N, CA, C and O atoms as a Maestro MAE file, in Angstrom:
{
 s_m_m2io_version
 :::
 2.0.0
}

f_m_ct {
 s_m_title
 :::
 protein
 m_atom[272] {
  # First column is atom index #
  i_m_mmod_type
  r_m_x_coord
  r_m_y_coord
  r_m_z_coord
  i_m_residue_number
  s_m_chain_name
  s_m_pdb_residue_name
  s_m_pdb_atom_name
  i_m_atomic_number
  :::
  1 25 0.960 -1.439 0.108 1 A "MET " " N  " 7
  2 3 0.187 0.173 -0.308 1 A "MET " " CA " 6
  3 2 1.035 1.235 -0.091 1 A "MET " " C  " 6
  4 15 1.855 1.264 0.827 1 A "MET " " O  " 8
  5 25 0.854 2.192 -0.977 2 A "LYS " " N  " 7
  6 3 1.501 3.671 -0.975 2 A "LYS " " CA " 6
  7 2 0.569 4.499 0.176 2 A "LYS " " C  " 6
  8 15 -0.603 4.214 0.424 2 A "LYS " " O  " 8
  9 25 1.295 5.520 0.787 3 A "ASN " " N  " 7
  10 3 0.575 6.385 1.168 3 A "ASN " " CA " 6
  11 2 1.000 7.927 0.764 3 A "ASN " " C  " 6
  12 15 2.104 8.042 0.231 3 A "ASN " " O  " 8
  13 25 0.485 8.715 0.900 4 A "ASN " " N  " 7
  14 3 1.045 10.194 1.402 4 A "ASN " " CA " 6
  15 2 1.236 10.933 2.421 4 A "ASN " " C  " 6
  16 15 1.137 12.158 2.492 4 A "ASN " " O  " 8
  17 25 1.527 10.144 3.267 5 A "ILE " " N  " 7
  18 3 1.420 10.842 4.747 5 A "ILE " " CA " 6
  19 2 2.511 11.771 4.486 5 A "ILE " " C  " 6
  20 15 2.199 12.930 4.209 5 A "ILE " " O  " 8
  21 25 3.676 11.465 4.527 6 A "LYS " " N  " 7
  22 3 4.764 12.450 4.594 6 A "LYS " " CA " 6
  23 2 4.637 13.928 3.649 6 A "LYS " " C  " 6
  24 15 4.978 15.011 4.124 6 A "LYS " " O  " 8
  25 25 4.126 13.784 2.332 7 A "ILE " " N  " 7
  26 3 3.643 15.115 1.909 7 A "ILE " " CA " 6
  27 2 2.828 15.771 2.545 7 A "ILE " " C  " 6
  28 15 2.970 16.989 2.656 7 A "ILE " " O  " 8
  29 25 1.685 15.039 3.163 8 A "ASN " " N  " 7
  30 3 0.383 15.556 3.689 8 A "ASN " " CA " 6
  31 2 1.382 16.498 5.183 8 A "ASN " " C  " 6
  32 15 1.617 17.700 5.304 8 A "ASN " " O  " 8
  33 25 1.718 15.432 6.011 9 A "ARG " " N  " 7
  34 3 2.507 16.129 6.942 9 A "ARG " " CA " 6
  35 2 3.426 17.597 6.637 9 A "ARG " " C  " 6
  36 15 3.209 18.731 7.064 9 A "ARG " " O  " 8
  37 25 4.385 17.162 5.848 10 A "LEU " " N  " 7
  38 3 5.003 18.649 5.638 10 A "LEU " " CA " 6
  39 2 4.104 19.826 5.530 10 A "LEU " " C  " 6
  40 15 3.983 20.863 6.183 10 A "LEU " " O  " 8
  41 25 3.496 19.310 4.461 11 A "MET " " N  " 7
  42 3 2.293 20.647 4.131 11 A "MET " " CA " 6
  43 2 1.499 21.143 5.261 11 A "MET " " C  " 6
  44 15 1.007 22.261 5.107 11 A "MET " " O  " 8
  45 25 1.225 20.387 6.630 12 A "LYS " " N  " 7
  46 3 0.985 20.718 7.802 12 A "LYS " " CA " 6
  47 2 1.761 21.536 8.337 12 A "LYS " " C  " 6
  48 15 1.305 22.327 9.162 12 A "LYS " " O  " 8
  49 25 3.150 21.546 7.992 13 A "ASP " " N  " 7
  50 3 4.353 21.904 9.013 13 A "ASP " " CA " 6
  51 2 4.730 21.079 10.535 13 A "ASP " " C  " 6
  52 15 5.256 21.586 11.526 13 A "ASP " " O  " 8
  53 25 4.313 19.769 10.364 14 A "TYR " " N  " 7
  54 3 4.227 18.866 11.616 14 A "TYR " " CA " 6
  55 2 5.475 18.255 10.915 14 A "TYR " " C  " 6
  56 15 5.702 18.151 9.710 14 A "TYR " " O  " 8
  57 25 6.344 17.814 12.162 15 A "SER " " N  " 7
  58 3 7.381 17.028 12.549 15 A "SER " " CA " 6
  59 2 6.675 15.428 12.464 15 A "SER " " C  " 6
  60 15 5.481 15.142 12.376 15 A "SER " " O  " 8
  61 25 7.638 14.693 12.513 16 A "GLN " " N  " 7
  62 3 7.244 13.235 12.522 16 A "GLN " " CA " 6
  63 2 6.919 13.089 14.283 16 A "GLN " " C  " 6
  64 15 6.055 12.251 14.540 16 A "GLN " " O  " 8
  65 25 7.472 13.751 15.378 17 A "GLU " " N  " 7
  66 3 7.426 13.275 16.498 17 A "GLU " " CA " 6
  67 2 5.725 14.274 16.842 17 A "GLU " " C  " 6
  68 15 5.019 13.697 17.669 17 A "GLU " " O  " 8
  69 25 5.180 15.499 16.328 18 A "GLN " " N  " 7
  70 3 4.053 16.322 16.317 18 A "GLN " " CA " 6
  71 2 3.233 15.190 15.778 18 A "GLN " " C  " 6
  72 15 2.595 14.642 16.677 18 A "GLN " " O  " 8
  73 25 3.111 14.838 14.979 19 A "LEU " " N  " 7
  74 3 2.081 14.156 14.224 19 A "LEU " " CA " 6
  75 2 2.294 12.872 15.233 19 A "LEU " " C  " 6
  76 15 1.369 12.900 16.044 19 A "LEU " " O  " 8
  77 25 2.948 12.038 15.421 20 A "ALA " " N  " 7
  78 3 2.792 10.978 16.405 20 A "ALA " " CA " 6
  79 2 1.826 11.739 17.494 20 A "ALA " " C  " 6
  80 15 0.608 11.891 17.399 20 A "ALA " " O  " 8
  81 25 2.800 12.232 18.688 21 A "ASN " " N  " 7
  82 3 1.458 12.910 19.652 21 A "ASN " " CA " 6
  83 2 -0.150 13.243 19.143 21 A "ASN " " C  " 6
  84 15 -1.035 13.125 19.990 21 A "ASN " " O  " 8
  85 25 -0.383 13.509 18.253 22 A "LYS " " N  " 7
  86 3 -1.521 14.373 17.917 22 A "LYS " " CA " 6
  87 2 -2.591 12.878 17.368 22 A "LYS " " C  " 6
  88 15 -3.798 13.005 17.572 22 A "LYS " " O  " 8
  89 25 -2.195 11.805 16.835 23 A "VAL " " N  " 7
  90 3 -2.526 10.798 16.759 23 A "VAL " " CA " 6
  91 2 -2.331 9.349 17.698 23 A "VAL " " C  " 6
  92 15 -2.893 8.268 17.521 23 A "VAL " " O  " 8
  93 25 -1.513 9.662 18.560 24 A "GLY " " N  " 7
  94 3 -1.228 8.744 19.817 24 A "GLY " " CA " 6
  95 2 -0.554 7.726 19.391 24 A "GLY " " C  " 6
  96 15 -1.021 6.602 19.572 24 A "GLY " " O  " 8
  97 25 0.825 7.916 18.661 25 A "VAL " " N  " 7
  98 3 1.922 6.984 18.765 25 A "VAL " " CA " 6
  99 2 2.847 7.179 18.696 25 A "VAL " " C  " 6
  100 15 2.943 8.405 18.625 25 A "VAL " " O  " 8
  101 25 4.156 6.557 18.645 26 A "SER " " N  " 7
  102 3 5.536 6.836 18.263 26 A "SER " " CA " 6
  103 2 5.604 7.461 17.383 26 A "SER " " C  " 6
  104 15 4.710 7.564 16.543 26 A "SER " " O  " 8
  105 25 6.953 8.175 17.352 27 A "ARG " " N  " 7
  106 3 7.567 8.641 16.113 27 A "ARG " " CA " 6
  107 2 7.847 7.500 15.006 27 A "ARG " " C  " 6
  108 15 7.366 7.245 13.902 27 A "ARG " " O  " 8
  109 25 8.882 6.917 15.845 28 A "GLN " " N  " 7
  110 3 8.872 5.844 14.682 28 A "GLN " " CA " 6
  111 2 8.094 4.599 14.429 28 A "GLN " " C  " 6
  112 15 8.619 3.513 14.184 28 A "GLN " " O  " 8
  113 25 6.599 4.854 14.515 29 A "THR " " N  " 7
  114 3 5.556 4.402 13.838 29 A "THR " " CA " 6
  115 2 4.946 5.541 12.792 29 A "THR " " C  " 6
  116 15 4.006 5.266 12.046 29 A "THR " " O  " 8
  117 25 5.474 6.634 12.812 30 A "ILE " " N  " 7
  118 3 5.057 7.690 12.013 30 A "ILE " " CA " 6
  119 2 6.015 7.140 11.020 30 A "ILE " " C  " 6
  120 15 5.554 6.598 10.015 30 A "ILE " " O  " 8
  121 25 7.381 7.228 11.203 31 A "ASN " " N  " 7
  122 3 8.666 6.701 10.107 31 A "ASN " " CA " 6
  123 2 8.277 5.837 9.502 31 A "ASN " " C  " 6
  124 15 8.139 5.914 8.282 31 A "ASN " " O  " 8
  125 25 7.960 4.642 10.285 32 A "ALA " " N  " 7
  126 3 7.409 3.267 9.301 32 A "ALA " " CA " 6
  127 2 6.378 3.357 8.462 32 A "ALA " " C  " 6
  128 15 6.024 2.433 7.729 32 A "ALA " " O  " 8
  129 25 5.875 4.395 8.517 33 A "LEU " " N  " 7
  130 3 4.097 4.302 7.947 33 A "LEU " " CA " 6
  131 2 5.039 5.026 6.563 33 A "LEU " " C  " 6
  132 15 5.371 4.371 5.575 33 A "LEU " " O  " 8
  133 25 5.297 6.222 6.731 34 A "GLU " " N  " 7
  134 3 6.046 7.055 5.476 34 A "GLU " " CA " 6
  135 2 6.952 6.207 4.532 34 A "GLU " " C  " 6
  136 15 7.010 6.223 3.302 34 A "GLU " " O  " 8
  137 25 7.791 5.305 5.633 35 A "ALA " " N  " 7
  138 3 8.902 3.975 4.678 35 A "ALA " " CA " 6
  139 2 7.870 2.993 4.141 35 A "ALA " " C  " 6
  140 15 8.391 1.994 3.643 35 A "ALA " " O  " 8
  141 25 6.433 3.021 4.112 36 A "ALA " " N  " 7
  142 3 6.015 2.147 3.772 36 A "ALA " " CA " 6
  143 2 6.386 0.290 4.173 36 A "ALA " " C  " 6
  144 15 6.203 -0.777 3.588 36 A "ALA " " O  " 8
  145 25 6.988 0.726 5.501 37 A "LYS " " N  " 7
  146 3 7.057 -0.459 6.391 37 A "LYS " " CA " 6
  147 2 6.091 -1.136 6.842 37 A "LYS " " C  " 6
  148 15 6.207 -2.361 6.829 37 A "LYS " " O  " 8
  149 25 4.859 -0.520 7.372 38 A "TYR " " N  " 7
  150 3 3.876 -0.480 8.155 38 A "TYR " " CA " 6
  151 2 2.164 0.033 7.865 38 A "TYR " " C  " 6
  152 15 1.694 1.170 7.812 38 A "TYR " " O  " 8
  153 25 1.531 -1.257 7.718 39 A "VAL " " N  " 7
  154 3 0.358 -0.610 7.380 39 A "VAL " " CA " 6
  155 2 -0.803 -0.064 8.751 39 A "VAL " " C  " 6
  156 15 -1.188 -0.746 9.701 39 A "VAL " " O  " 8
  157 25 -1.043 0.936 8.523 40 A "PRO " " N  " 7
  158 3 -1.911 1.184 9.759 40 A "PRO " " CA " 6
  159 2 -3.099 0.216 10.150 40 A "PRO " " C  " 6
  160 15 -3.565 -0.547 9.305 40 A "PRO " " O  " 8
  161 25 -3.656 0.265 11.649 41 A "SER " " N  " 7
  162 3 -5.143 -0.045 11.722 41 A "SER " " CA " 6
  163 2 -5.993 0.788 11.239 41 A "SER " " C  " 6
  164 15 -5.629 1.954 11.085 41 A "SER " " O  " 8
  165 25 -7.253 0.414 10.904 42 A "THR " " N  " 7
  166 3 -8.231 1.294 10.609 42 A "THR " " CA " 6
  167 2 -8.424 2.570 11.248 42 A "THR " " C  " 6
  168 15 -8.473 3.639 10.638 42 A "THR " " O  " 8
  169 25 -8.540 2.417 12.589 43 A "VAL " " N  " 7
  170 3 -8.294 3.495 13.745 43 A "VAL " " CA " 6
  171 2 -7.062 4.575 13.563 43 A "VAL " " C  " 6
  172 15 -7.077 5.790 13.758 43 A "VAL " " O  " 8
  173 25 -6.386 4.033 13.284 44 A "LEU " " N  " 7
  174 3 -5.204 5.103 13.251 44 A "LEU " " CA " 6
  175 2 -4.897 5.598 11.711 44 A "LEU " " C  " 6
  176 15 -3.976 6.360 11.421 44 A "LEU " " O  " 8
  177 25 -5.832 5.030 10.773 45 A "ALA " " N  " 7
  178 3 -5.938 5.605 9.618 45 A "ALA " " CA " 6
  179 2 -6.754 6.536 9.380 45 A "ALA " " C  " 6
  180 15 -6.621 7.385 8.499 45 A "ALA " " O  " 8
  181 25 -7.778 6.424 10.258 46 A "LEU " " N  " 7
  182 3 -8.915 7.326 10.192 46 A "LEU " " CA " 6
  183 2 -8.527 8.824 11.132 46 A "LEU " " C  " 6
  184 15 -8.894 9.977 10.907 46 A "LEU " " O  " 8
  185 25 -7.617 8.265 12.283 47 A "LYS " " N  " 7
  186 3 -6.876 9.604 13.254 47 A "LYS " " CA " 6
  187 2 -6.372 10.490 11.778 47 A "LYS " " C  " 6
  188 15 -6.903 11.477 11.269 47 A "LYS " " O  " 8
  189 25 -5.288 9.801 11.388 48 A "LEU " " N  " 7
  190 3 -4.367 10.162 10.412 48 A "LEU " " CA " 6
  191 2 -5.047 11.091 9.089 48 A "LEU " " C  " 6
  192 15 -4.498 12.013 8.485 48 A "LEU " " O  " 8
  193 25 -6.457 10.503 8.862 49 A "SER " " N  " 7
  194 3 -7.339 11.483 7.924 49 A "SER " " CA " 6
  195 2 -8.097 12.721 8.976 49 A "SER " " C  " 6
  196 15 -8.317 13.830 8.488 49 A "SER " " O  " 8
  197 25 -8.320 12.546 9.855 50 A "ARG " " N  " 7
  198 3 -8.828 13.591 10.449 50 A "ARG " " CA " 6
  199 2 -7.856 14.737 11.148 50 A "ARG " " C  " 6
  200 15 -8.291 15.844 11.465 50 A "ARG " " O  " 8
  201 25 -6.462 14.318 11.347 51 A "VAL " " N  " 7
  202 3 -5.660 15.186 11.830 51 A "VAL " " CA " 6
  203 2 -4.906 15.992 10.480 51 A "VAL " " C  " 6
  204 15 -4.438 17.125 10.601 51 A "VAL " " O  " 8
  205 25 -4.874 15.310 9.342 52 A "LEU " " N  " 7
  206 3 -4.116 15.867 8.042 52 A "LEU " " CA " 6
  207 2 -5.098 16.771 7.353 52 A "LEU " " C  " 6
  208 15 -4.686 17.735 6.708 52 A "LEU " " O  " 8
  209 25 -6.545 16.468 7.473 53 A "ASP " " N  " 7
  210 3 -8.042 16.919 6.955 53 A "ASP " " CA " 6
  211 2 -7.585 16.584 5.686 53 A "ASP " " C  " 6
  212 15 -7.486 17.447 4.813 53 A "ASP " " O  " 8
  213 25 -7.194 15.004 5.426 54 A "LYS " " N  " 7
  214 3 -7.757 14.580 3.976 54 A "LYS " " CA " 6
  215 2 -8.101 13.155 3.875 54 A "LYS " " C  " 6
  216 15 -7.314 12.304 4.290 54 A "LYS " " O  " 8
  217 25 -9.034 12.901 3.440 55 A "SER " " N  " 7
  218 3 -9.870 11.628 3.310 55 A "SER " " CA " 6
  219 2 -8.832 10.379 2.887 55 A "SER " " C  " 6
  220 15 -7.956 10.612 2.055 55 A "SER " " O  " 8
  221 25 -8.946 9.176 3.428 56 A "ILE " " N  " 7
  222 3 -8.264 8.092 3.499 56 A "ILE " " CA " 6
  223 2 -7.687 7.879 2.687 56 A "ILE " " C  " 6
  224 15 -6.464 7.744 2.729 56 A "ILE " " O  " 8
  225 25 -8.728 7.734 1.207 57 A "GLU " " N  " 7
  226 3 -8.325 7.532 -0.089 57 A "GLU " " CA " 6
  227 2 -7.233 8.494 -0.371 57 A "GLU " " C  " 6
  228 15 -6.319 8.042 -1.060 57 A "GLU " " O  " 8
  229 25 -7.130 9.805 0.043 58 A "GLU " " N  " 7
  230 3 -6.277 11.000 -0.337 58 A "GLU " " CA " 6
  231 2 -5.068 10.212 0.092 58 A "GLU " " C  " 6
  232 15 -4.171 10.198 -0.751 58 A "GLU " " O  " 8
  233 25 -4.838 9.566 1.185 59 A "LEU " " N  " 7
  234 3 -3.817 9.695 2.221 59 A "LEU " " CA " 6
  235 2 -2.951 8.159 1.771 59 A "LEU " " C  " 6
  236 15 -1.750 7.909 1.666 59 A "LEU " " O  " 8
  237 25 -4.160 7.341 1.581 60 A "PHE " " N  " 7
  238 3 -3.507 5.639 1.006 60 A "PHE " " CA " 6
  239 2 -4.234 5.415 -0.227 60 A "PHE " " C  " 6
  240 15 -5.328 5.795 -0.642 60 A "PHE " " O  " 8
  241 25 -3.272 4.660 -0.707 61 A "GLN " " N  " 7
  242 3 -3.648 4.156 -2.045 61 A "GLN " " CA " 6
  243 2 -3.241 2.633 -2.163 61 A "GLN " " C  " 6
  244 15 -2.065 2.292 -2.030 61 A "GLN " " O  " 8
  245 25 -4.455 1.551 -2.468 62 A "LEU " " N  " 7
  246 3 -3.879 0.459 -2.847 62 A "LEU " " CA " 6
  247 2 -3.288 0.000 -4.277 62 A "LEU " " C  " 6
  248 15 -3.703 0.326 -5.389 62 A "LEU " " O  " 8
  249 25 -2.084 -0.942 -3.912 63 A "GLU " " N  " 7
  250 3 -1.231 -1.180 -5.405 63 A "GLU " " CA " 6
  251 2 -1.803 -2.604 -5.616 63 A "GLU " " C  " 6
  252 15 -2.171 -3.409 -4.761 63 A "GLU " " O  " 8
  253 25 -1.785 -2.740 -7.246 64 A "ASP " " N  " 7
  254 3 -2.081 -4.089 -7.817 64 A "ASP " " CA " 6
  255 2 -1.955 -5.113 -6.829 64 A "ASP " " C  " 6
  256 15 -2.951 -5.753 -6.490 64 A "ASP " " O  " 8
  257 25 -0.594 -5.378 -6.230 65 A "SER " " N  " 7
  258 3 -0.330 -6.442 -5.470 65 A "SER " " CA " 6
  259 2 -0.887 -6.481 -4.312 65 A "SER " " C  " 6
  260 15 -0.707 -7.454 -3.580 65 A "SER " " O  " 8
  261 25 -1.674 -5.413 -3.934 66 A "ASP " " N  " 7
  262 3 -2.528 -5.495 -2.636 66 A "ASP " " CA " 6
  263 2 -3.983 -6.303 -2.938 66 A "ASP " " C  " 6
  264 15 -4.690 -6.777 -2.049 66 A "ASP " " O  " 8
  265 25 -4.309 -6.362 -4.552 67 A "LEU " " N  " 7
  266 3 -5.761 -6.708 -4.619 67 A "LEU " " CA " 6
  267 2 -5.553 -8.503 -4.766 67 A "LEU " " C  " 6
  268 15 -6.531 -9.233 -4.923 67 A "LEU " " O  " 8
  269 25 -4.446 -8.920 -4.703 68 A "VAL " " N  " 7
  270 3 -4.324 -10.123 -4.812 68 A "VAL " " CA " 6
  271 2 -4.946 -11.379 -3.526 68 A "VAL " " C  " 6
  272 15 -4.782 -12.585 -3.712 68 A "VAL " " O  " 8
  :::
 }
 m_bond[271] {
  # First column is bond index #
  i_m_from
  i_m_to
  i_m_order
  :::
  1 1 2 1
  2 2 3 1
  3 3 4 2
  4 3 5 1
  5 5 6 1
  6 6 7 1
  7 7 8 2
  8 7 9 1
  9 9 10 1
  10 10 11 1
  11 11 12 2
  12 11 13 1
  13 13 14 1
  14 14 15 1
  15 15 16 2
  16 15 17 1
  17 17 18 1
  18 18 19 1
  19 19 20 2
  20 19 21 1
  21 21 22 1
  22 22 23 1
  23 23 24 2
  24 23 25 1
  25 25 26 1
  26 26 27 1
  27 27 28 2
  28 27 29 1
  29 29 30 1
  30 30 31 1
  31 31 32 2
  32 31 33 1
  33 33 34 1
  34 34 35 1
  35 35 36 2
  36 35 37 1
  37 37 38 1
  38 38 39 1
  39 39 40 2
  40 39 41 1
  41 41 42 1
  42 42 43 1
  43 43 44 2
  44 43 45 1
  45 45 46 1
  46 46 47 1
  47 47 48 2
  48 47 49 1
  49 49 50 1
  50 50 51 1
  51 51 52 2
  52 51 53 1
  53 53 54 1
  54 54 55 1
  55 55 56 2
  56 55 57 1
  57 57 58 1
  58 58 59 1
  59 59 60 2
  60 59 61 1
  61 61 62 1
  62 62 63 1
  63 63 64 2
  64 63 65 1
  65 65 66 1
  66 66 67 1
  67 67 68 2
  68 67 69 1
  69 69 70 1
  70 70 71 1
  71 71 72 2
  72 71 73 1
  73 73 74 1
  74 74 75 1
  75 75 76 2
  76 75 77 1
  77 77 78 1
  78 78 79 1
  79 79 80 2
  80 79 81 1
  81 81 82 1
  82 82 83 1
  83 83 84 2
  84 83 85 1
  85 85 86 1
  86 86 87 1
  87 87 88 2
  88 87 89 1
  89 89 90 1
  90 90 91 1
  91 91 92 2
  92 91 93 1
  93 93 94 1
  94 94 95 1
  95 95 96 2
  96 95 97 1
  97 97 98 1
  98 98 99 1
  99 99 100 2
  100 99 101 1
  101 101 102 1
  102 102 103 1
  103 103 104 2
  104 103 105 1
  105 105 106 1
  106 106 107 1
  107 107 108 2
  108 107 109 1
  109 109 110 1
  110 110 111 1
  111 111 112 2
  112 111 113 1
  113 113 114 1
  114 114 115 1
  115 115 116 2
  116 115 117 1
  117 117 118 1
  118 118 119 1
  119 119 120 2
  120 119 121 1
  121 121 122 1
  122 122 123 1
  123 123 124 2
  124 123 125 1
  125 125 126 1
  126 126 127 1
  127 127 128 2
  128 127 129 1
  129 129 130 1
  130 130 131 1
  131 131 132 2
  132 131 133 1
  133 133 134 1
  134 134 135 1
  135 135 136 2
  136 135 137 1
  137 137 138 1
  138 138 139 1
  139 139 140 2
  140 139 141 1
  141 141 142 1
  142 142 143 1
  143 143 144 2
  144 143 145 1
  145 145 146 1
  146 146 147 1
  147 147 148 2
  148 147 149 1
  149 149 150 1
  150 150 151 1
  151 151 152 2
  152 151 153 1
  153 153 154 1
  154 154 155 1
  155 155 156 2
  156 155 157 1
  157 157 158 1
  158 158 159 1
  159 159 160 2
  160 159 161 1
  161 161 162 1
  162 162 163 1
  163 163 164 2
  164 163 165 1
  165 165 166 1
  166 166 167 1
  167 167 168 2
  168 167 169 1
  169 169 170 1
  170 170 171 1
  171 171 172 2
  172 171 173 1
  173 173 174 1
  174 174 175 1
  175 175 176 2
  176 175 177 1
  177 177 178 1
  178 178 179 1
  179 179 180 2
  180 179 181 1
  181 181 182 1
  182 182 183 1
  183 183 184 2
  184 183 185 1
  185 185 186 1
  186 186 187 1
  187 187 188 2
  188 187 189 1
  189 189 190 1
  190 190 191 1
  191 191 192 2
  192 191 193 1
  193 193 194 1
  194 194 195 1
  195 195 196 2
  196 195 197 1
  197 197 198 1
  198 198 199 1
  199 199 200 2
  200 199 201 1
  201 201 202 1
  202 202 203 1
  203 203 204 2
  204 203 205 1
  205 205 206 1
  206 206 207 1
  207 207 208 2
  208 207 209 1
  209 209 210 1
  210 210 211 1
  211 211 212 2
  212 211 213 1
  213 213 214 1
  214 214 215 1
  215 215 216 2
  216 215 217 1
  217 217 218 1
  218 218 219 1
  219 219 220 2
  220 219 221 1
  221 221 222 1
  222 222 223 1
  223 223 224 2
  224 223 225 1
  225 225 226 1
  226 226 227 1
  227 227 228 2
  228 227 229 1
  229 229 230 1
  230 230 231 1
  231 231 232 2
  232 231 233 1
  233 233 234 1
  234 234 235 1
  235 235 236 2
  236 235 237 1
  237 237 238 1
  238 238 239 1
  239 239 240 2
  240 239 241 1
  241 241 242 1
  242 242 243 1
  243 243 244 2
  244 243 245 1
  245 245 246 1
  246 246 247 1
  247 247 248 2
  248 247 249 1
  249 249 250 1
  250 250 251 1
  251 251 252 2
  252 251 253 1
  253 253 254 1
  254 254 255 1
  255 255 256 2
  256 255 257 1
  257 257 258 1
  258 258 259 1
  259 259 260 2
  260 259 261 1
  261 261 262 1
  262 262 263 1
  263 263 264 2
  264 263 265 1
  265 265 266 1
  266 266 267 1
  267 267 268 2
  268 267 269 1
  269 269 270 1
  270 270 271 1
  271 271 272 2
  :::
 }
}
């Protein structure tokens, strides 16, 4: 799954630490999300959507390999 977390975080002028605090996770979790090494829970995806003022579809995109 691809995501646009980093771009949207930077547009809000948030550090990884600030975004992590706003959604209740560690900075390392945000780093792993941005590196596409971690797929968030539905709850975390919804929190990110709310904090970054973007729809879930704007933040996360399925890749062809995710559909198999």
